[in-house]
C-alpha positions, 0 to 999 in steps of 0.5 A: 493519554497522548496528545491525540488521544485527548483531541479525539475523545473531545471531537467525540465528546463534541459530535458523537462516535467516529467511523474507523475511517476517521479515526485512522485518518486522525491517527496516521495523518493529523498534521501535527501529532498524527503517525506519518507526521511524528515517526520514520516507521521503517526498518529495525529501529521504527515499528515494521519492515517493508519488502524493499527494505528486506532486500534490494532484489524487491525493487530491483525486479519490480523496476525491471518489470515496469521498464520492461512494460514501457518497451512493450508498448513502444517506449513512450517518451516522455514517461512519469514514473512514480510511486505511492508512498515511497518510504525512504525511497529505498525500492524506487532506489534500487529500481532506478538503479536496476534499470540505468542499463534499459536504453533510453529508459531514464531519459525519458522519465520524469521521476513522481513520489506520492508522499504526505509525510514532510519527514519522509520527503526529507529522507526521499531527497537525499536517497533519490537526489540525483533523479530530481524527484517531484512531490505529490500529496495525491495521485490526482496531480500526477502527470497526464501523460504515460504512467509506470506506476508502483504502490508497495504497502500503499493501500494497506494504510488508507482509511477503512470503515468496518460493518458487521451483519446483525440479524436485521442488516447491518452495524458500523463500527464506531470509536467511541468513549467508555469510561474515558478511554477510546474503544470500539461500538456499534452503531444502530442497525442499518436495513438493508444496510450497504451490503445487501448483496453480501447477504449470500455469502455472510452470516450474523456477526460476520465483518465485512470492510470497505476503503472509501477512497481506494476506488477513487485513487484507482480510477484515477490512475487506471484512467491516466494508463487506459489513456495515455499508456503504461502500468501500474504495479500494486502490492500489498497484504490482503486477498480477493472478496473483504471478509473478516475483521483485518483492522490492526495496529504494529508498534516496534514490530509487535501487534498493539492495541490501535484505540490504546495511544494513537499517533504512536502506532501504525494502523493499517487494514488488508487490501481487497484486491476485488475492489482494486480490480472493479475500479480498474475500468477502463484500463485492464486489470491482471489476476491477483498473484502472490507476491512470491509467484511474482518475483519467482516469474521475475527471476528472482532466484537468478538474481539472488544466486548471482548476488550470492556469489559476492556473499559469505558468512553472516552476509550470505546467512542474511541474504538468504533468509531475505530470499525466503522471507520475500518468497516463502509460502509461510512469510510474505510469499503468500500473504503478500498479493499483486496485481497490475494496471495495464491499457487495453490491447496491451502486453501483460507485464511480466 
């Protein structure tokens, strides 16, 4: 039993079963034993690989997309460039390198990183030292100024609650103890429950997930953008209109039991982009598009061809594989989606 498993088990013995949201929060964010306090999860030596770690093209194109949105809105100065959950800082480093030729952009911006992991803050400080980043514990403290923001694989790590439809309403999935082991169970039926509006498109046995903090965070971003200008790009795996059990654990790049060794595996769930759009008022929200379509519209094919000119052998093969992994319908191209927030009346980000 991991130290965190012991602490969670004691909590359940004292106060009863907890929601999946509370369980995820403990597993990921516990100050001493949580996953992000003890792990560098990225890359071959970690538990998963994100798009910026696959190819520099991803961060370059998203950075240029935000810079074009800035130009389209009259190049306001100063402007806050921000990332939620920046990982190692790879995406932002690529974005800043790609935009250094945009006239006035770097002179106008200040860099802001929303990161709770002390270890990852240290890595980001090294990667982005020349840009003098400022760190935030939450998006609530980002500057009240024009905001250009990117959130790549951030919302999937926010804690979720899960509800299963039963004959007489809904039951919530709760984490409890059975035989001394953490396990998933059901609450007493909640009638009519929190999803009376979902009776038309669900049947008994269906699972619906909600992310309590997603709406709050999106509303904060949307309010700043609506008042001050800017744009936000959200890229993550998920879809439109939550249905189904998507709660999962990853360890060493393979699926794992989310209850076996809490604190040692990454826990995520698919993002409901419909919920993002619903919370985006008073800003405008774009249509949701597959990530492959977004990257294609931003010119990834031309960028890939240019980068390929200087490569050969295994380096060229890896570059081609990265391009297909980011854009291929059977890989990340369709599984991952993207959506943008921008001020009413402003041009849609590229």
